[in-house]
C-alpha positions as CSV (number, residue, x, y, z in Angstrom):
1,M,0.0,0.0,0.0
2,I,1.4,3.4,-1.0
3,L,0.0,6.1,1.2
4,Q,-1.4,9.3,-0.2
5,L,0.7,12.4,0.4
6,A,-1.7,13.8,3.0
7,D,-1.4,10.6,5.1
8,R,2.4,10.2,5.0
9,F,3.3,12.3,8.1
10,L,2.7,11.0,11.6
11,T,1.4,13.0,14.6
12,E,2.5,12.6,18.2
13,D,-0.7,10.7,19.0
14,D,-0.7,8.2,16.1
15,R,-0.9,4.6,17.1
16,S,-1.3,1.4,15.1
17,Y,-5.1,1.1,15.7
18,V,-5.7,4.7,14.7
19,R,-4.1,4.8,11.3
20,D,-2.1,2.7,8.8
21,F,1.5,2.3,10.1
22,G,0.8,4.5,13.2
23,W,3.2,2.2,15.1
24,V,6.2,3.6,13.1
25,A,8.8,5.1,15.5
26,H,6.3,5.1,18.3
27,P,8.1,5.9,21.6
28,A,6.5,2.9,23.4
29,G,8.4,0.5,21.2
30,G,11.6,0.2,19.4
31,Y,15.0,-0.7,20.6
32,A,17.3,1.9,22.1
33,N,19.9,2.1,19.4
34,E,21.0,5.5,18.2
35,V,19.1,5.3,14.9
36,A,15.9,4.4,16.7
37,K,16.4,7.2,19.2
38,E,16.8,9.7,16.4
39,L,13.8,8.5,14.5
40,I,11.6,8.5,17.7
41,A,12.8,12.1,18.5
42,N,11.9,13.2,15.0
43,R,8.7,11.1,14.5
44,T,6.6,13.9,13.1
45,K,9.3,14.6,10.4
46,L,9.3,11.0,9.1
47,E,7.6,10.4,5.7
48,V,5.9,7.0,5.7
49,I,5.8,6.2,2.0
50,G,3.8,3.0,2.6
51,G,4.2,-0.6,3.4
52,V,2.7,-4.1,3.5
53,T,0.7,-6.1,6.0
54,D,0.4,-9.9,5.9
55,D,-3.4,-10.3,6.1
56,T,-3.2,-14.1,6.0
57,L,-2.0,-14.4,9.6
58,S,-4.5,-15.3,12.3
59,Y,-3.8,-14.4,15.9
60,A,-0.6,-12.6,14.7
61,Y,0.5,-9.5,12.9
62,D,3.4,-8.7,10.5
63,E,3.9,-5.3,8.9
64,F,6.7,-3.6,7.1
65,A,6.9,0.2,6.4
66,V,9.2,2.2,4.2
67,V,10.1,5.6,5.7
68,R,12.0,8.5,4.3
69,Y,13.9,10.8,6.7
70,K,16.6,13.3,5.7
71,R,16.7,11.9,2.1
72,K,17.5,8.4,3.4
73,L,15.2,5.4,3.6
74,Y,14.5,3.1,6.5
75,L,12.7,-0.2,6.8
76,F,10.5,-0.6,9.8
77,E,9.1,-3.9,10.9
78,T,6.7,-5.2,13.6
79,S,5.5,-8.7,14.1
80,G,4.3,-11.0,16.8
81,C,1.3,-12.6,18.3
82,S,-1.9,-10.6,18.5
83,C,-1.3,-9.9,22.2
84,P,1.0,-6.9,22.2
85,D,0.2,-3.7,20.4
86,P,2.6,-3.2,17.4
87,T,3.8,0.0,19.0
88,E,5.5,-2.2,21.6
89,T,7.6,-4.3,19.2
90,W,9.0,-2.4,16.2
91,T,12.5,-2.6,14.8
92,V,14.2,-0.5,12.1
93,A,17.0,-1.0,9.6
94,G,18.8,1.7,7.7
95,P,19.6,4.2,6.6
96,F,19.6,3.1,2.9
97,T,19.6,4.5,-0.5
98,K,16.8,3.4,-2.8
99,A,19.1,0.8,-4.5
100,E,20.4,-0.5,-1.2
101,L,16.9,-0.9,0.3
102,L,15.7,-2.8,-2.8
103,K,18.7,-5.1,-2.5
104,E,18.0,-5.6,1.2
105,I,14.4,-6.6,0.5
106,K,15.3,-8.8,-2.4
107,S,17.9,-10.7,-0.3
108,G,15.5,-11.1,2.6
109,N,18.2,-9.7,4.8
110,Y,16.0,-8.0,7.4
111,G,15.0,-8.8,10.9
112,G,11.9,-10.8,11.9
113,Y,9.5,-12.5,9.6
114,T,10.3,-13.4,6.0
115,L,7.8,-11.9,3.5
116,P,5.8,-14.1,1.2
117,K,6.8,-13.5,-2.4
118,H,3.7,-11.4,-3.3
119,L,4.2,-9.1,-0.3
120,E,7.9,-8.8,-1.1
121,E,6.9,-7.6,-4.6
122,E,4.4,-5.2,-3.2
123,L,7.0,-3.8,-0.8
124,K,9.5,-3.3,-3.6
125,R,6.7,-1.3,-5.4
126,V,6.4,1.0,-2.4
127,V,10.2,1.6,-2.5
128,D,9.9,2.3,-6.3
129,A,7.3,5.0,-5.4
130,V,10.0,7.0,-3.5
C-alpha cells in the first residue's frame, strides 16, 4: 500500500489502531539504538511512504513500512502474536539509498518475519514510489 501524500506524516498521538502504520517510530516501542532514538525524536518529520501487512495471519501480525527521513530510507518492521500492540515491538533497519533498500528486501536480509513473495513484490513497489 502506497500512502497518499496527505497521510504520510505522523502526529505525536498516532498509534497502530488509529491509522495505517501508526506504530512507526512510536516511543512505546523500538529498541534503544542510536538510529531508533533519532527517529523517535523526529517522529513527526518522518515520511511514511507506505508498506505491507500480511493479512493471511491469524492471531498474529506482521507489517513492514518504508520511511524517508533526511533523504534516506528506513525499513521498519513489527511482528508478533496478537497480544501486544505493534507500537511495543517495532525494529528499524537503515539508513539506505533506494538501491540499497531494494537489494536488502530482495535478499531477505531484514529482521523478523520473511515476507511471502507477493508481499515482497508489493514492498518493492512501495520503494519504487519514492
